[in-house]
C-alpha positions as CSV (number, residue, x, y, z in Angstrom):
1,M,0.7,4.8,-12.8
2,D,-2.0,5.9,-10.4
3,I,-4.6,8.5,-11.4
4,P,-3.6,11.8,-9.7
5,T,-5.9,13.0,-6.9
6,V,-6.8,16.6,-5.9
7,D,-4.3,16.2,-3.1
8,D,-1.6,15.3,-5.6
9,F,-2.4,18.5,-7.6
10,D,-2.3,20.6,-4.5
11,A,1.1,19.3,-3.5
12,Q,2.4,19.7,-7.0
13,I,1.2,23.2,-7.5
14,A,2.4,24.4,-4.0
15,G,5.8,25.4,-5.4
16,Y,4.3,27.4,-8.4
17,G,5.1,30.8,-7.0
18,Q,8.6,29.8,-5.9
19,R,9.3,28.4,-9.3
20,V,8.2,31.8,-10.9
21,R,10.4,33.7,-8.5
22,D,13.4,31.4,-9.0
23,R,13.1,31.5,-12.8
24,R,12.6,35.3,-12.9
25,K,15.7,35.8,-10.7
26,A,17.8,33.3,-12.8
27,L,16.9,35.3,-15.9
28,G,17.8,38.6,-14.2
29,L,14.3,40.0,-14.7
30,S,12.5,42.5,-12.5
31,L,8.9,42.0,-11.4
32,D,8.0,44.9,-13.7
33,K,9.6,43.2,-16.7
34,V,7.9,39.9,-16.1
35,A,4.6,41.6,-15.5
36,E,4.9,43.6,-18.8
37,R,5.9,40.5,-20.8
38,A,3.1,38.4,-19.2
39,G,0.4,41.1,-19.6
40,L,-0.1,41.2,-15.8
41,T,0.4,43.8,-13.1
42,K,3.5,43.9,-11.0
43,S,1.5,43.4,-7.8
44,Y,-0.2,40.3,-9.3
45,V,3.1,38.7,-10.1
46,W,4.3,39.5,-6.6
47,E,1.2,37.9,-5.1
48,I,1.9,34.7,-7.2
49,E,5.5,34.6,-6.2
50,N,4.6,35.0,-2.5
51,G,1.9,32.4,-2.5
52,K,-0.9,35.0,-2.0
53,N,-2.6,33.7,-5.2
54,K,-2.6,30.0,-5.3
55,N,-5.1,29.5,-8.2
56,P,-3.8,31.5,-11.2
57,T,-5.9,31.1,-14.4
58,L,-4.6,29.4,-17.5
59,R,-4.4,32.8,-19.1
60,T,-2.1,34.0,-16.3
61,T,0.0,30.8,-16.5
62,F,0.3,31.2,-20.3
63,G,1.5,34.7,-19.9
64,L,4.0,33.7,-17.3
65,C,5.3,30.9,-19.5
66,R,5.8,33.4,-22.4
67,A,7.5,35.9,-20.1
68,L,9.8,33.3,-18.6
69,G,10.5,31.2,-21.7
70,W,9.0,28.1,-20.1
71,T,6.5,25.4,-21.0
72,F,3.4,24.9,-19.0
73,A,4.9,21.7,-17.6
74,D,8.0,23.5,-16.5
75,L,6.1,26.2,-14.7
76,V,3.6,24.0,-12.8
77,G,6.3,21.5,-12.0
78,I,5.0,18.4,-13.7
79,E,6.9,15.9,-15.7
80,A,6.6,16.6,-19.4
81,G,4.7,13.9,-21.1
82,A,3.3,12.5,-17.9
83,T,0.0,10.9,-18.3
84,S,-2.6,9.4,-15.9
85,L,-3.5,6.6,-18.3
86,H,-2.3,3.1,-17.7
87,P,0.4,2.2,-20.3
88,E,-1.8,-0.4,-21.9
89,A,-4.7,2.1,-22.1
90,M,-2.4,4.6,-23.7
91,K,-1.3,2.0,-26.3
92,I,-4.9,1.2,-27.1
93,A,-5.8,4.9,-27.4
94,I,-2.9,5.5,-29.8
95,Q,-4.0,2.6,-31.9
96,V,-7.6,3.8,-32.0
97,D,-6.4,7.3,-32.9
98,A,-4.3,6.0,-35.8
99,A,-7.2,3.9,-37.1
100,L,-9.6,6.8,-37.0
101,K,-7.1,9.0,-38.8
102,A,-6.6,6.3,-41.5
103,H,-10.4,6.1,-42.1
104,Q,-10.6,9.9,-42.3
105,T,-7.8,10.0,-44.9
106,K,-9.7,7.5,-47.0
107,G,-12.7,9.8,-46.9
108,D,-14.7,7.7,-44.5
109,A,-16.2,9.6,-41.7
110,P,-16.3,7.8,-38.4
111,N,-19.7,6.9,-37.2
112,A,-21.0,9.2,-34.5
């Protein structure tokens, strides 16, 4: 798997506002209700839905996830569990993580 580029991110996030609108409508929620649940203003949710704000903060995204009953991956349109690591690199990382946890369980602190 290739490491995502900034262009990949821009393409992926382009549909963010549309996904918010589609989900809101599918749930039968008003802009007011989503804004209230997300801790945002109605006008700010409208701006997101209409592509006027293309760089929402993580706090905003978290609020929208909560309001819409979605995960972060659902909302930003990425495949859940997707990783930019090569499969062999991921395998090694998992093995290293398990070894470190085993040492910590035995009371050994890993060397810094």
